[in-house]
C-alpha positions as CSV (number, residue, x, y, z in Angstrom):
1,X,0.0,0.0,0.1
2,X,1.5,3.3,-1.0
3,X,0.6,6.6,0.7
4,X,2.5,9.0,-1.3
5,X,2.6,9.3,-5.3
6,X,5.8,10.1,-7.0
7,X,4.3,13.6,-8.7
8,X,6.3,15.7,-6.0
9,X,9.5,14.1,-6.7
10,X,9.0,14.3,-10.4
11,X,8.5,18.0,-10.2
12,X,11.5,18.6,-8.2
13,X,13.9,16.3,-10.5
14,X,12.4,18.4,-13.5
15,X,13.7,21.4,-12.2
16,X,17.1,20.3,-10.8
17,X,17.7,18.8,-14.1
18,X,16.7,22.2,-16.0
19,X,19.3,24.1,-13.9
20,X,22.0,21.5,-14.3
21,X,24.9,21.8,-17.0
22,X,25.7,18.0,-16.4
23,X,29.2,18.7,-17.4
24,X,30.1,15.1,-15.4
25,X,28.1,12.2,-16.0
26,X,28.7,9.0,-13.9
27,X,26.4,5.9,-14.0
28,X,23.0,7.4,-13.8
29,X,22.7,10.5,-16.0
30,X,20.1,13.1,-15.4
31,X,17.9,11.8,-18.0
32,X,17.5,8.6,-15.9
33,X,17.5,10.4,-12.7
34,X,13.7,10.6,-12.0
35,X,13.3,6.7,-13.0
36,X,16.1,5.9,-10.7
37,X,14.6,7.8,-8.0
38,X,11.1,6.5,-8.1
39,X,12.4,2.9,-8.0
40,X,15.0,3.5,-5.1
41,X,14.2,6.4,-2.9
42,X,11.7,6.6,0.0
43,X,8.9,9.0,-0.6
44,X,8.7,12.0,1.9
45,X,6.8,15.1,2.6
46,X,6.5,17.5,5.4
47,X,4.9,21.0,5.9
48,X,8.5,22.7,5.4
49,X,9.2,23.3,1.9
50,X,13.0,23.9,2.5
51,X,13.1,20.3,4.1
52,X,11.1,18.7,1.4
53,X,13.0,20.4,-1.6
54,X,16.2,19.6,0.0
55,X,15.3,15.9,0.6
56,X,14.7,15.2,-3.0
57,X,17.9,17.4,-3.9
58,X,20.2,15.5,-1.8
59,X,19.0,12.3,-3.5
60,X,19.4,13.6,-7.0
61,X,23.0,14.6,-6.0
62,X,24.0,11.5,-4.4
63,X,22.9,9.8,-7.6
64,X,25.5,11.7,-9.4
65,X,28.4,10.2,-7.2
66,X,27.6,6.6,-8.2
67,X,30.3,5.7,-10.4
68,X,30.9,2.4,-12.3
69,X,34.8,1.5,-12.2
70,X,36.9,-1.6,-13.5
71,X,36.9,-2.4,-9.6
72,X,33.1,-2.2,-9.0
73,X,30.6,0.6,-8.4
74,X,31.9,3.1,-6.0
75,X,30.4,6.5,-4.4
76,X,32.7,9.6,-4.9
77,X,33.1,12.5,-2.7
78,X,34.2,15.2,-5.5
79,X,32.3,15.3,-8.7
80,X,35.7,16.3,-10.4
81,X,38.9,14.6,-10.1
82,X,41.1,15.9,-7.0
83,X,44.6,15.0,-6.9
84,X,44.7,13.7,-3.3
85,X,42.0,11.0,-4.2
86,X,42.6,7.2,-4.6
87,X,41.7,4.8,-7.4
88,X,39.0,6.2,-9.7
89,X,38.5,9.4,-7.8
90,X,37.8,7.5,-4.4
91,X,38.2,9.1,-1.1
92,X,37.6,7.4,2.2
93,X,36.9,10.3,4.3
94,X,33.0,10.2,3.9
95,X,32.7,6.5,3.5
96,X,30.4,6.2,6.7
97,X,28.4,8.9,5.5
98,X,27.9,7.5,2.2
99,X,26.8,4.0,3.7
100,X,24.5,5.9,6.2
101,X,22.7,7.9,3.5
102,X,22.7,5.2,0.9
103,X,21.2,2.2,3.1
104,X,17.8,3.7,2.5
105,X,17.9,3.0,-1.2
106,X,16.0,-0.1,-2.2
107,X,19.0,-1.4,-4.6
108,X,21.9,-2.1,-2.3
109,X,24.0,-3.9,-4.6
110,X,26.1,-1.0,-5.5
111,X,27.0,-0.4,-1.8
112,X,28.0,-4.0,-1.6
113,X,30.6,-3.5,-4.2
114,X,31.3,0.0,-2.8
115,X,32.3,-1.5,0.6
116,X,34.3,-4.4,-0.9
117,X,36.2,-2.0,-2.9
118,X,37.6,-0.3,0.2
119,X,38.7,-3.7,1.7
120,X,39.6,-5.8,-1.3
121,X,40.2,-3.7,-4.4
122,X,44.0,-4.2,-4.5
123,X,44.4,-7.8,-5.4
124,X,42.2,-8.6,-2.2
125,X,44.0,-6.0,-0.1
126,X,42.6,-2.6,0.9
127,X,42.6,0.4,-1.3
128,X,45.9,1.8,-0.9
129,X,44.7,5.2,0.2
130,X,42.0,3.7,2.7
131,X,43.8,5.0,5.5
132,X,44.6,8.5,4.4
133,X,41.3,9.5,6.6
134,X,40.2,8.5,9.9
135,X,37.1,6.2,9.3
136,X,33.9,4.5,11.1
137,X,33.9,2.1,8.5
138,X,33.0,-1.1,10.6
139,X,30.5,1.0,12.4
140,X,28.9,2.3,9.2
141,X,28.7,-1.5,7.8
142,X,27.1,-2.3,11.1
143,X,24.7,0.6,10.9
144,X,23.6,-0.2,7.2
145,X,23.1,-4.1,8.3
146,X,20.7,-2.8,10.8
147,X,18.4,-1.3,8.1
148,X,18.7,-4.1,5.5
149,X,18.8,-7.0,7.8
150,X,21.4,-8.7,5.7
151,X,24.6,-9.4,7.8
152,X,26.1,-11.8,5.0
153,X,28.6,-9.2,4.0
154,X,29.5,-8.1,7.2
155,X,30.3,-11.7,8.1
156,X,32.2,-12.3,4.7
157,X,34.4,-9.1,5.8
158,X,35.1,-10.1,9.5
159,X,38.7,-10.9,8.8
160,X,39.2,-7.9,6.9
161,X,37.4,-5.8,9.5
162,X,39.8,-7.3,12.2
163,X,42.7,-6.8,10.1
164,X,41.9,-3.3,9.3
165,X,41.5,-2.5,13.1
166,X,44.8,-4.0,13.9
167,X,46.3,-1.8,11.1
168,X,44.9,1.3,12.6
169,X,46.5,0.1,16.1
170,X,49.8,-0.3,14.5
171,X,49.5,3.2,12.7
172,X,48.1,5.4,15.2
173,X,47.9,3.8,18.8
174,X,49.8,5.9,21.4
175,X,51.4,4.0,24.4
176,X,48.5,5.4,26.7
177,X,45.9,3.5,24.5
178,X,44.4,6.5,22.8
179,X,44.5,7.0,18.9
180,X,46.3,9.9,17.5
181,X,45.6,11.7,14.0
182,X,46.7,14.6,12.1
183,X,43.3,17.2,11.7
184,X,44.1,17.2,7.9
185,X,43.5,13.1,8.0
186,X,40.3,13.5,10.0
187,X,39.2,15.5,6.9
188,X,39.2,18.6,9.4
189,X,42.4,20.7,8.3
190,X,43.1,24.0,9.6
191,X,41.0,23.4,13.0
192,X,42.0,25.4,16.1
193,X,43.2,22.5,18.1
194,X,44.8,20.4,15.1
195,X,47.9,20.2,13.2
196,X,49.3,18.7,9.8
197,X,52.4,17.5,11.9
198,X,51.3,17.0,15.3
199,X,50.1,13.9,16.9
200,X,47.0,14.9,18.7
201,X,44.5,12.6,20.4
202,X,41.2,13.7,19.2
203,X,37.5,12.8,20.0
204,X,37.0,12.1,16.3
205,X,39.3,9.0,15.8
206,X,39.0,7.7,19.3
207,X,35.2,7.7,19.0
208,X,35.3,6.1,15.5
209,X,37.6,3.4,16.6
210,X,35.3,2.8,19.7
211,X,32.3,2.2,17.4
212,X,34.5,0.0,15.0
213,X,35.3,-2.3,17.8
214,X,31.7,-2.6,18.9
215,X,30.6,-3.4,15.4
216,X,33.4,-6.1,15.0
217,X,32.4,-7.5,18.4
218,X,28.9,-7.9,17.3
219,X,29.7,-9.5,13.9
220,X,32.3,-11.8,15.7
221,X,29.6,-13.1,18.0
222,X,27.0,-13.7,15.0
223,X,30.0,-15.8,13.6
224,X,30.8,-17.7,16.9
225,X,33.9,-16.1,17.2
226,X,33.7,-15.4,21.0
227,X,37.4,-14.6,21.4
228,X,37.4,-12.1,18.8
229,X,34.0,-10.8,20.1
230,X,35.5,-10.4,23.7
231,X,38.8,-9.0,22.6
232,X,37.0,-6.0,20.6
233,X,34.6,-5.6,23.5
234,X,37.6,-5.0,25.6
235,X,39.2,-2.5,23.1
236,X,35.8,-0.6,23.1
237,X,35.7,-0.6,26.8
238,X,39.3,0.8,27.2
239,X,38.7,3.7,24.7
240,X,35.4,4.4,26.2
241,X,37.4,4.9,29.7
242,X,40.2,6.8,28.3
243,X,38.1,9.2,26.1
244,X,36.2,10.1,29.5
245,X,39.3,10.2,31.5
246,X,41.7,12.0,29.2
247,X,39.7,13.9,26.7
248,X,37.1,15.5,28.8
249,X,37.9,19.1,30.0
250,X,36.0,19.2,33.4
251,X,36.2,23.3,33.8
252,X,35.1,23.5,30.4
253,X,32.5,20.7,30.3
254,X,33.5,19.5,27.0
255,X,35.2,16.8,25.2
256,X,38.4,18.0,23.4
257,X,41.5,17.4,21.6
258,X,44.7,16.7,23.5
259,X,47.2,18.5,21.7
260,X,50.6,17.0,20.7
261,X,50.6,14.7,23.6
262,X,50.4,17.7,25.8
263,X,47.3,19.5,27.5
264,X,43.9,19.7,26.1
265,X,43.2,22.3,23.6
266,X,41.5,25.6,25.0
267,X,38.9,25.8,22.3
268,X,35.8,23.8,22.4
269,X,35.2,22.3,18.8
270,X,32.2,20.4,17.2
271,X,34.3,17.2,17.4
272,X,33.5,17.3,21.1
273,X,29.8,16.1,20.2
274,X,31.2,13.1,18.2
275,X,31.4,10.7,21.1
276,X,27.6,10.8,21.3
277,X,27.3,9.7,17.7
278,X,28.2,6.3,18.7
279,X,26.8,6.4,22.4
280,X,30.4,6.4,23.8
281,X,29.9,8.8,27.0
282,X,28.2,7.4,30.3
283,X,25.9,9.7,32.2
284,X,27.2,12.7,33.5
285,X,28.8,14.4,30.3
286,X,25.6,16.3,29.1
287,X,26.5,19.5,30.1
288,X,28.6,19.8,27.0
289,X,25.3,20.3,24.9
290,X,24.5,23.5,26.5
291,X,27.2,25.0,24.3
292,X,25.3,23.8,21.1
293,X,22.6,26.5,21.1
294,X,24.7,29.4,22.7
295,X,25.3,32.0,20.1
296,X,28.8,32.3,21.5
297,X,29.2,28.6,21.2
298,X,28.1,26.8,18.2
299,X,24.8,28.4,17.2
300,X,24.9,30.7,14.3
301,X,22.4,32.4,11.7
302,X,23.3,29.8,8.9
303,X,24.4,26.7,10.8
304,X,26.4,24.9,13.6
305,X,29.9,26.1,13.4
306,X,32.8,23.9,13.7
307,X,34.5,25.8,16.5
308,X,32.9,28.0,19.4
309,X,32.2,31.5,18.3
310,X,33.7,33.0,21.5
311,X,37.0,31.8,20.9
312,X,39.9,34.3,19.9
313,X,41.1,32.1,17.1
314,X,37.5,31.6,15.6
315,X,37.7,31.9,11.9
316,X,41.4,33.0,12.1
317,X,43.0,31.0,9.7
318,X,42.2,32.7,6.4
319,X,43.8,29.9,4.3
320,X,40.9,29.9,2.0
321,X,41.3,26.1,1.2
322,X,39.5,24.0,3.8
323,X,39.0,25.9,7.4
324,X,37.6,24.0,10.3
325,X,38.2,26.8,12.5
326,X,34.8,27.8,12.7
327,X,33.1,27.9,9.1
328,X,30.0,25.5,8.7
329,X,30.7,22.1,7.3
330,X,27.9,19.7,6.3
331,X,30.1,16.7,7.3
332,X,30.3,18.1,10.9
333,X,26.7,19.1,10.9
334,X,25.7,15.6,10.0
335,X,27.6,14.3,12.7
336,X,26.5,16.9,15.4
337,X,22.8,16.1,14.4
338,X,23.0,12.5,14.7
339,X,24.8,13.0,18.1
340,X,22.1,15.3,18.9
341,X,19.3,12.7,18.2
342,X,21.1,10.3,20.3
343,X,21.3,12.6,23.3
344,X,17.8,13.8,22.8
345,X,16.4,10.1,23.0
346,X,19.0,8.3,25.2
347,X,20.1,10.7,28.0
348,X,18.1,12.7,30.4
349,X,19.5,16.4,30.3
350,X,18.0,20.0,30.3
351,X,20.2,21.5,27.7
352,X,18.8,20.7,24.3
353,X,15.1,19.8,23.1
354,X,13.5,18.4,20.1
355,X,12.6,22.0,18.9
356,X,16.5,22.4,18.5
357,X,17.0,19.5,16.2
358,X,13.9,20.7,13.9
359,X,15.3,24.2,13.8
360,X,19.0,23.0,13.1
361,X,17.5,20.8,10.2
362,X,15.6,23.9,8.9
363,X,18.8,25.9,8.8
364,X,20.6,23.2,7.3
365,X,18.0,22.8,4.7
366,X,18.0,26.5,3.9
367,X,21.8,26.2,3.4
368,X,21.3,24.4,0.3
369,X,21.3,27.1,-2.3
370,X,23.4,29.3,-4.2
371,X,22.6,32.2,-6.8
372,X,18.8,31.1,-6.3
373,X,19.4,27.6,-7.1
374,X,19.6,24.3,-5.1
375,X,23.6,23.9,-4.0
376,X,25.5,21.5,-1.9
377,X,29.1,22.6,-1.3
378,X,32.1,22.2,1.0
379,X,31.7,24.8,3.7
380,X,29.9,28.0,4.3
381,X,30.0,31.4,6.3
382,X,28.2,30.9,9.1
383,X,26.9,34.8,9.0
384,X,25.9,34.8,5.5
385,X,25.3,31.6,4.2
386,X,27.9,31.9,1.3
387,X,29.9,29.1,0.3
388,X,33.3,29.5,0.6
389,X,34.8,27.7,-2.2
390,X,32.8,30.3,-4.8
391,X,32.8,28.7,-8.2
392,X,35.4,26.2,-7.6
393,X,34.0,23.1,-9.5
394,X,34.9,20.7,-6.9
395,X,32.7,21.9,-4.6
396,X,29.4,21.4,-6.6
397,X,27.4,18.5,-5.3
398,X,29.7,17.7,-2.6
399,X,28.8,14.2,-1.4
400,X,30.4,14.8,2.2
401,X,27.6,14.5,4.6
402,X,24.0,13.1,5.0
403,X,20.7,14.8,5.0
404,X,18.1,12.1,4.0
405,X,19.3,9.9,7.0
406,X,18.6,12.8,9.3
407,X,15.0,13.0,7.9
408,X,14.3,9.3,8.1
409,X,16.1,8.5,11.5
410,X,15.6,11.8,13.1
411,X,12.6,13.9,11.9
412,X,10.7,10.8,11.2
413,X,12.4,8.7,14.1
414,X,12.9,5.3,12.5
415,X,15.6,3.7,14.8
416,X,17.3,0.9,13.0
417,X,17.4,-2.4,15.2
418,X,18.6,-5.8,15.0
419,X,15.7,-8.5,15.4
420,X,11.9,-8.3,14.6
421,X,11.4,-5.0,16.5
422,X,10.5,-1.7,14.8
423,X,11.0,1.5,16.8
424,X,9.9,4.9,15.5
425,X,10.7,8.0,17.8
426,X,10.1,11.3,15.7
427,X,12.3,14.3,16.7
428,X,9.5,16.6,15.4
429,X,8.1,18.5,18.5
430,X,4.5,17.5,19.2
431,X,3.4,21.2,18.4
432,X,5.4,21.7,15.1
433,X,3.5,19.9,12.4
434,X,0.2,18.7,11.7
435,X,1.4,16.0,9.3
436,X,4.4,14.3,7.7
437,X,5.0,11.0,6.0
438,X,7.9,8.8,5.0
439,X,6.7,5.9,2.7
440,X,8.1,3.2,0.8
441,X,11.1,2.6,3.3
442,X,12.9,-0.7,2.5
443,X,13.6,-2.1,6.0
444,X,14.6,-5.6,6.8
445,X,13.0,-6.6,3.6
446,X,9.8,-5.0,4.3
447,X,7.9,-2.0,3.2
448,X,7.8,0.8,5.9
449,X,5.5,4.0,6.2
450,X,5.7,6.2,8.9
451,X,2.7,8.7,9.0
452,X,1.8,11.5,11.4
453,X,-1.8,13.0,10.8
454,X,-2.9,14.9,13.6
455,X,-6.6,15.0,12.5
456,X,-6.4,11.8,10.3
457,X,-8.0,13.7,7.4
458,X,-4.7,14.0,5.3
459,X,-3.7,10.2,4.9
460,X,-6.8,8.5,5.8
461,X,-5.1,5.9,8.0
462,X,-6.4,7.5,11.2
463,X,-5.3,10.3,13.5
464,X,-1.9,10.3,15.3
465,X,1.4,8.5,14.7
466,X,0.8,5.3,12.8
467,X,3.6,2.8,11.6
468,X,2.8,0.4,8.9
469,X,4.6,-2.5,7.7
470,X,3.7,-4.0,4.2
471,X,0.4,-1.9,4.7
472,X,-0.3,-3.3,7.9
473,X,-0.4,-1.1,11.0
474,X,2.1,-2.4,13.9
475,X,2.3,0.7,16.1
476,X,0.2,3.7,16.8
477,X,0.0,6.5,19.3
478,X,-2.6,9.5,19.4
479,X,0.4,11.9,19.9
480,X,3.9,12.2,18.7
481,X,5.8,9.9,20.8
482,X,7.9,6.8,20.9
483,X,6.3,3.7,19.7
484,X,7.5,0.0,19.0
485,X,5.9,-2.7,17.3
486,X,6.8,-6.2,15.8
487,X,7.6,-6.4,12.1
488,X,5.8,-9.8,11.8
489,X,3.0,-8.7,14.2
490,X,-0.7,-8.7,13.1
491,X,-2.5,-5.6,12.2
492,X,-3.7,-3.5,15.0
């Protein structure tokens, strides 16, 4: 049973195509974009025109980056070739974002190929530049499996994942048990805390490796390899302890980078929110989130900044290349909003609320424009919304972040789980919207629809929040609230 048709999608694609010169064509040209999106993309509508338009635009641009290569289909970051890329213009920096976004598409075969590409493209060995950037690859593979319900690829790659973790330990593990990274190899160059030469312990790579260890442990449990599972559970526990002991600045109430094996940086940066992307912190660290909506902290007219605005070195670097010293980056925005969703649902705290999530998504959506046309680039000015790469062709359609995933898991509230349970917990505040719908979501091999209809008159499936699986209602609430149900349950 379909609630939404494809008319809105088709109208948006027609406008996107008309405004596009299409000087770069990969696997799916503009002429095939509408059909590909109808066949693959979950349908969505809400009362906010900017969010709806951006949802369709981001799928339209994601499709541009699906690229056929002799080593299999991959997903690119830059639409044009860049010198620092690996094979076939591949870059591992946003691999986790690519999987998080792409896991909602109906046809997953290209993501299987893309995942194998990173681990086995070089005669069964990883792509040579795979470790050029920090990565939450195993965690992203795990997150994708929670949506598809298919763990075959993850189990096939288990030995590769174990070897990859060991390689990171050999390359980046310090004697004290924390991982180090240059800011440029976090994809976050010219940051206040970072350096291209100093081996800084950063919340980024340590959170990623914590999540990777847990993912590997889960896969090993499924495979019956209890020794491997226990070893990686232990690695995750050690990192959790060390991040909280060593990277938490108690006077500043924030997770920070430890600069060059010395003191913690004196700046709060958005990387301090990343531990919550993966549920790393215990209770007791939530005060960090009061900085998010503080205008002297990270809250700016055109987005969430990458450094606190009160710091004297905010926007000080001026190199004009890739500044993470305060400008708004969609990469960081995606991570911060993922973390915000987790803190809102999983931690009791007074600092942020669901209205903040919706407002941040509204601003994020509004940023997707340039010269009156839809646009996604590298990074932007937090005061004016101007994209700071200007007309540089490499910045167009920059595939370095998520948006649709934040709509589906955040606003609409579908939280991927293992097993037969489905959980929906929308982050839309109860009084904000009278309706929204995500329809045709492929989840665990089934068709899921999430409908919020305050009066019941828009979608004709009843008033309130309804979750349908293959057309059967499996969960319902008269108000916007967390609901759960069994995927294989009888209709209610």
